[in-house]
ZAVOKOL-745914 format. One record per residue (C-alpha): x negated, y, z negated. Coordinates in steps of 0.25 Angstrom, whole numbers, padded with zeros to 4 digits, always signed. Each point is the difference from the previous one (the first is absolute). Example, Ala and Ser with C-alpha at 12.3 -4.5 7.8 and 13.67 -1.06 7.14 Angstrom:
BEGIN
-0049-0018-0031;-0006+0014+0002;
This chain:
BEGIN
-0310+0658-0201;+0003-0015-0001;-0013-0004-0006;+0002+0011-0011;+0014-0005-0003;-0006-0014-0001;-0011+0005-0010;+0011+0007-0008;+0008-0013-0001;-0011-0008-0004;-0004+0010-0011;+0014+0000-0005;+0001-0015+0000;-0013+0000-0008;+0005+0010-0010;+0013-0008-0002;-0008-0013-0002;-0010+0006-0010;+0008-0002-0012;+0002-0015+0003;-0015-0001+0003;-0004+0006-0013;+0010-0009-0007;-0006-0012+0006;-0014+0004-0004;+0004+0002-0014;+0008-0013-0001;-0009-0009+0009;-0014+0006+0002;-0003+0005-0014;+0003-0014-0007;-0009-0007+0011;-0011+0009-0001;+0001-0001-0015;-0001-0015+0001;-0012+0001+0009;-0007+0009-0010;+0004-0009-0012;-0005-0012+0007;-0014+0005-0001;+0000+0000-0015;+0001-0011-0011;+0011+0004-0009;+0005-0011-0010;-0001-0005-0014;-0014-0003+0002;-0004+0014+0002;+0010+0005-0010;+0009+0005+0011;-0011+0011+0004;-0003+0000+0015;-0014-0004+0003;-0005+0002+0015;-0004-0014+0006;+0002+0003+0015;+0005-0012+0008;-0002-0010-0011;+0015-0002-0001;+0001-0003+0015;-0011-0010-0002;+0008-0006-0011;+0012-0002+0009;-0008-0009+0009;-0002-0011-0011;+0014+0002-0006;+0007-0013+0003;+0012+0004-0007;+0002+0012+0009;-0002-0008+0012;+0010-0010-0005;+0010+0011-0003;-0003+0005+0014;+0003-0013+0006;+0013-0001-0007;+0004+0014+0004;-0003-0003+0015;+0007-0013-0001;+0012+0006-0006;+0000+0012+0010;-0001-0009+0012;+0011-0010-0004;+0010+0010-0005;-0002+0010+0012;+0002-0011+0010;+0012-0005-0007;+0006+0014-0001;-0003+0003+0014;+0008-0013+0005;+0012+0002-0009;+0000+0015+0002;+0000-0002+0015;+0012-0009-0001;+0008+0009-0010;-0003+0012+0010;+0005-0008+0012;+0013-0003-0008;+0002+0014-0005;-0002+0006+0014;+0012-0008+0005;+0014+0007-0001;+0009-0007-0010;+0011+0005-0010;-0006+0005-0013;-0014+0002+0006;-0003+0013-0008;+0004-0007-0013;-0009-0012+0003;-0012+0009+0004;+0002+0008-0013;+0000-0013-0008;-0012-0005+0007;-0009+0011-0004;+0004-0001-0015;-0012-0010-0004;-0010+0010+0005;+0007+0012-0007;+0000-0008-0014;-0012+0002-0010;-0011-0010+0002;-0002-0003-0015;+0015-0002-0002;+0001-0010+0012;-0013-0007-0005;+0007-0002-0014;+0012-0006+0007;-0008-0010+0008;-0007-0003-0012;+0013-0005-0006;+0004-0007+0013;-0013-0008+0000;+0000-0003-0015;-0003-0015-0002;+0011-0001-0012;+0012+0008+0005;-0004+0005+0014;+0010+0000+0011;-0010-0006+0010;-0002-0013-0009;+0015-0001-0002;+0003+0000+0015;-0011-0010+0003;+0005-0009-0011;+0015+0001+0005;-0004-0003+0014;-0009-0012-0004;-0012+0006+0006;-0008-0001-0013;+0001-0010-0012;-0006+0010-0010;-0001+0015-0001;-0011+0006+0007;-0010+0009-0008;+0000+0011+0011;-0008+0010-0007;-0009-0010-0008;-0007-0007+0012;-0009+0007+0010;+0007-0004+0013;+0014+0002-0005;-0004+0013-0006;-0005+0005+0013;+0012-0005+0007;+0009+0008-0010;-0007+0013+0002;+0000-0001+0015;+0015-0003+0000;+0003+0012-0009;-0009+0009+0008;+0007-0005+0013;+0014+0003-0006;-0004+0013-0004;-0008+0006+0012;+0007-0007+0012;+0011+0011+0001;-0011+0010+0002;-0006-0007+0013;+0014-0003+0005;+0004+0015-0001;-0012+0004+0008;+0002-0010+0010;+0015+0003+0001;-0004+0015+0003;-0009-0006+0011;+0011-0008+0006;+0010+0011+0001;-0010+0008+0008;-0001-0010+0011;+0009+0004+0012;+0012-0010+0003;-0003+0002+0015;-0013-0008-0001;+0008-0012-0006;+0011+0001+0011;-0010+0001+0011;-0008-0012-0005;+0013-0008-0001;+0004+0003+0014;-0014-0006+0004;+0005-0013-0007;-0008+0001-0013;+0005-0007-0012;+0002+0006-0014;-0013-0006-0004;-0008+0005+0012;+0006+0014-0003;-0005-0001-0014;-0014-0004+0003;-0002+0009+0012;+0008+0012-0004;+0003+0001-0015;-0014-0005-0005;-0009+0008+0009;+0008+0013-0004;+0001-0004-0015;-0015-0002-0001;-0003+0014-0004;+0010+0000-0011;-0004-0014-0004;-0015+0005-0002;+0005+0011-0008;+0008-0009-0009;-0011-0009-0001;-0010+0011-0004;+0009+0005-0011;+0003-0013-0005;-0015-0005+0000;-0004+0013-0008;+0012-0002-0010;-0002-0015-0002;-0015+0001-0001;+0002+0010-0012;+0011-0008-0006;+0000+0001-0015;+0013+0002-0007;+0007-0013+0005;-0011-0009-0003;-0003+0007-0014;+0015-0003-0004;+0002-0014+0006;-0014-0006-0003;-0010+0010-0006;-0010-0006+0010;+0002-0014-0006;+0000-0012-0001;-0015-0001-0001;-0002+0013+0009;+0006-0007+0011;+0009+0012+0003;-0010+0011-0004;+0000+0009+0012;-0011+0012+0001;+0009+0010-0006;+0002-0008-0013;-0015-0003+0000;-0003+0015+0001;+0011+0003-0011;-0007-0010-0009;-0014+0006+0002;+0005+0014-0003;+0011-0002-0011;-0004-0013-0006;-0015+0000+0000;-0001+0016+0001;-0011-0002+0011;+0004+0013+0008;-0012+0000+0008;+0001-0014+0006;+0015+0002+0001;-0002+0013+0009;-0010-0008+0008;+0011-0011+0003;+0010+0011+0004;-0010+0006+0010;-0003-0014+0006;+0014-0003+0001;+0003+0013+0006;-0011-0002+0011;+0006-0013+0004;+0014+0006+0001;-0006+0011+0009;-0006-0011+0009;+0013-0007+0001;+0007+0014+0004;-0011+0003+0011;+0002-0014+0006;+0015+0001+0000;-0001+0014+0007;-0009-0006+0010;+0010-0011+0002;+0012+0009+0001;-0007+0008+0012;-0004-0013+0007;+0014-0006-0001;+0006+0013+0004;-0008+0000+0013;+0004-0014+0003;+0014+0003-0003;+0001+0012+0009;-0007-0008+0011;+0010-0012-0001;+0012+0010+0000;-0004+0007+0012;-0001-0014+0007;+0014-0003-0005;+0006+0013+0005;-0005-0001+0014;
């Protein structure tokens, strides 16, 4: 009787999940499979936009495409730097918002606003801030005496990368802080009290209790942010357009150029497939890391509670 009841519950659960599964297949699976199919064809101005089957020629073309690998390196660097900074600042904000103080709910609401605002609008605002003629960033540097002349923020490769990373950190750090805040609120206070009775300092409590228990939430936050940062388009398109000299051209911008500017739909589809496979690899590694860290966390907590 129990087995029959469990079978019915599983079947009911599958029926309830079926609409969501169908929606996911339509939204994600079909475009991916379509891109895989289009990647086997040459369809560009040279073929009068008529698809011509060429097999894996587009994939072989990627191997010698220095511009793609340059954009991939720029994307990887942008993702690594921005996610690390967001994780550190997000952790600090989450620890502050987890404390009890007057007006905490209002501060939490304000803290999430940058994440809720449209990215294109935020990018336009940061473009004005980093303008070399009338931008606030240069005005602050000049008044503080930190610069003798205005910095051409979006006109030089190094400063342009600094500007887009700064804008992305400001925009997406609240997302990480909210995820980590949810994890902090799930940690029992009894663990901290017992640890304090053993003579542990706040820093030891943070490293031995908070960090181990937050690692799953940290990995989830990193996973989401890596996928989002790796596919970033609108922020950079508005702020720099991939310039100057291609120094901020990420993979998404390069794919967009091939598809919409050069009308090379076959090659653009191949680039989408390769980028998707790289992200899947990152997801698989992250899932493995989550399981490994959870096992170590459970073992350390068992030793702590004995």
